[in-house]
N, C-alpha and C positions, 0 to 999 in steps of 0.2 A: 606601411609595415612593407621589406624588404623580403620577397619571394621563399625566399632562403635565409631564413633570419637565423642570428644567432643561436646558439643550443648550449647552454657551458651546464654539462652537468654538475658543476661541482655548488655552479649558481640556484640551480634549484633540484637536489636533489629529494628535498622533503619532499613536496608537492610531487614530483617528478610520483614517487615511490605511492604520494598519495593517492593521486591520480589510478597507481598500475592497478592497487587497489578495490575501487571504485572501478572500474570498469571487468574486476575480475567477477566482482557479485550482478554485476550485471550481464557478465555472460553463461554465470552459472544461475540465473534465471532462467535463460534459453535451454542449459545444458541438462536440466531437471523437467521441464517442458517439449523439445521436444525432438520426434525419433529418430534416432542416430544418420549419419550424415556419412558416404567413408570418407574417413582424410579428417571426421571430426573440423567439416564447412557446420553444423549444425552449427555449432553456435559460437561460430566469429560475428566480431561483431561487424558493422559497413562504414565507409566515412561520408560521412555530408557535409551542407556545404557552413553546418553548426554546427559538427563535433564528429560523433561515433553517437549509434541507430541499433538496434534489435534488432527493431523491427519488425512483422507482425507475431508476437508469443504468445500460442491457442492455448492457454488454463485455463482449466475443465472448460468450460461451455463458452468461456467471454477470452475476447480477441485484447493484449494490449502490448501495449506501444514504451519502452522506453526511448528514451531521445539523454546520449552523455550532451550538450548545451558545450560545449568548451570555449564558443567565445562567452555567455557571458554569466558559465559558470556553477550550472544546475545541472538537476537530473530532471528532466519533463515526461511527464505522462501524460499515454490518451489511452483510451477502448474503443472497443468501436462502437457502445450509447453516447461519443458525443464527451463520458467524463474526459477531465485534467487539475490536475496535478502539477506541483510544481514543491523541487525539494535542493535550495538554493545551497549549494557550497561553499566552505566558508573555513578558516581559523578552529578548527575540535579535533571528535579524535571518528576513526574506523567503526569503531562501538556503536559511536550515537548516532550514524551514516546508515550500520548496516542496522538498529532501529526506525529509522522514521524508514526507512527505505520497505521492511518488513510492512509497519504501519501502513502504510500508503499503498500498498500493493494491496492491502487485506480489506478500503476504504474504496477501493473500488470495483472488487465482489473477486477481486481477482490471490488467494490467499498462495504464496509459493513457499517449498519449505528444499531450502537449497542446504547441501553441502558448504559447511561455511570456515571449513582447513582454507584456507589460500595456495591457489596451484602453482612450480615450479620457483618456490621462491626459498631461502633460504632460512634457518629459524624462522617461522612463519607461526602467525598466534592467528587463531582464531577472530573473526569481526566484532562478535559477541566481546571476548575478553582485551579487544586490541581499545583499551582505554590511554593509547599514548599520545597526547596533546599535539597535532601537526599541522604548522601552516602554511596556507595556500599562497601563492604568488599570479594573482591570474593573469599579470602578462609572461609572467613564464609561459603560462597554459596557451595563449592566448598565440601565440610566442612557434610553441610546438603545433599545433593546428592548422595555424597558417604553412607552417611546413609540408606537415600529414598532403596536404594535397595539393603540394605539388610535387610532391613525391609521389600519389595516389594518379598526379594527370600523367607523368608517362607510365607509371605503370599499366595505368588503362591504357594506354595506346601500345605500350610489346605481348599488351595479355595478346591485344587483335593480330598479331603476327603469326598466332597458330591456330590449326585447325584439328588437334588431334585435342586430347582430353587435360582441360587444363583448371586449374583454380578460378573462379573470381578473384581482382585483388580482395581481401580483405583482412582487418585487425582480427587478430589472437591472443584474447585476454592471455593467457596463461605465459607467453613467453614477452610478449609490452609490446609487437612490433607489424609492421604492414608487412605482404609477404602476396606473393604471385607463382605457381608454381606451371612447371610443362611436363607431361607423360609421356615417356618412346609409348604406353600398351602396356609393356610386358613386367609380367611379372621379376617383383625383387627379393633374394634372400630373405630371408624371414630375418629383420632388425636385434639383435640384441637384446634392447631395453638398457635400462641401468642411469633414469634421466631423475636426476632429483625431483622429490613430489610430481611425476610426473607415471600412473600405474605402470606398465610396463607391458599389457594389453593395448591399451590407446597411444600409446607407442608401435607397439611391432602393427597397427591397422593403419596409423598416419602413414606408415612408410611400408607397402604394398607392395608398392610397383614400383617401379623404375621413375625419378625424377630430378630433373633441376632446376633447383627453385629460388631464388633469391626475395630479396626485402629487405627492409627496414626500421633499427630502433635504435632510442634515442639514450640507448643508456644506462650503466647500471656500477651499480659499486664494482663488477668485478671483471669488468670493461666500461671506466668511464670515458669517455665518451657517443657525443653519436656515428651514425656507422652505416653503411649499407655494404650487405655480408650476398656468396653465392655460393652452392652447394649442389654437386650433383648426391643421390643416393638410388646406388653405390657407388662411391665415389668412382670412375678408373683408370684403368692405368697408365700415369703420362699427366691424372688432372691435375696434379699440385706445380708442374711443369708447360704449361699451360703458355703460350705468349698470351698473356692479356693486357693491355696495354696501363701504364702506369699514370698515375700512381698508386695505381689498384695493386696489392698486395697478397702475399699467403698466409697465409696463419695457422701456423700445423697444426700448433694446438685443441685448437678450434674445428679443424678440419675446411678449414674455408678460405673460399677467395675475400678479402676485405676492403671496401672502401671511404677512406675516412669524408663528411660529411662535412665539416669543413674544409676539401680537398673543393666537393663541390663547389660547395656556393661560394669559395672567391676564382673557380674556375670563369672563362672570357662567359663562357656560352656550358653550367650549370646541367641546364637539361639531356646537351650535349655528351657529357664527359657521364651522366648518367644512364645514356640507353646502349654509350659504346661499351661499358661496362654489363650491364645488360646482356647487351647481342654476344659479347665476347666467351662470356664464360659462359651462355646456356649453349653455346658453337661449341666450344672445348669438352662440353658435356657428351652435348651429340655425336657429336665428329668420331672422340676416343670413345665411345663407348657405343658406336652402327649402329647409330637409330636411323631409322627413314628419313631423311628432311626432307626430300625432294614430296611422300607423303600428308609431311604436318602440316608444311608450314602454310602458311602465303603472306603477301601482303599488305603491314599494317593498313588498317581502318581507315577513311577517307570521311569529315561525314558528307552525307545524303548521299554520296557512291556505292551502291552497295556492289559487292565484292565480287570480280569479273569469272564466271565458270565456266 
């Protein structure tokens, strides 16, 4: 399989929406059980060689972990006492997956009560009430996973070039995207909120400090193609007119710089094109926002070589 496989939203839309809702269930387990961490970092999932993981989650006296195996198409459960279970994903309903997830956690001695309303989605239906039968395209899921790992590799290296406060490279299940964020260290104006399906208190806390963020999402009905995005909050004056290399473009409606995934996968050097997008959009936000770049940045990391100080 290509490192940058095709992701045609129209072809795998139903499966992608199914996968999005499953990832939300796992994220809501983390949300219910882990203490709040700044910018909601405690709820994010992490990429793995086979998919996405909750990492260890404390549930009462127990510790559990749920791995979303995108290669095999299953949920794999483990606890600290050696307990294991598997929930196979396939054609069916969200209600059925939810019921089996809750039953499995209970059987492992780690029952969890979650908010069953999906987040950040239009016309959302609670998990136990979503009985519509959905397809499952395992090959499309594997392509998505392969793309996710290729993106994570570039994002991970980009993350190493910053000494200031920065997020991990993590997967947000609400918006269904992989993201990495850098911070100037200064407090930001209070965010006005207003995101559908997301409490304003969560939004205001997430955007409490000045940031330059970049990410990747596989598409949605509102934006039916895979793309990379970048934005600054608050967006400094002139950000929309910054000299970002083509084929990136500024979307005024979203208030973000975008780079279509198809443009990256068709490039002679996809990693170099994506790297240029990350560096140039960050530099525009930092320069126009008067960040102290000399104090915040360092050379990207190299395996087995400590950063020179």
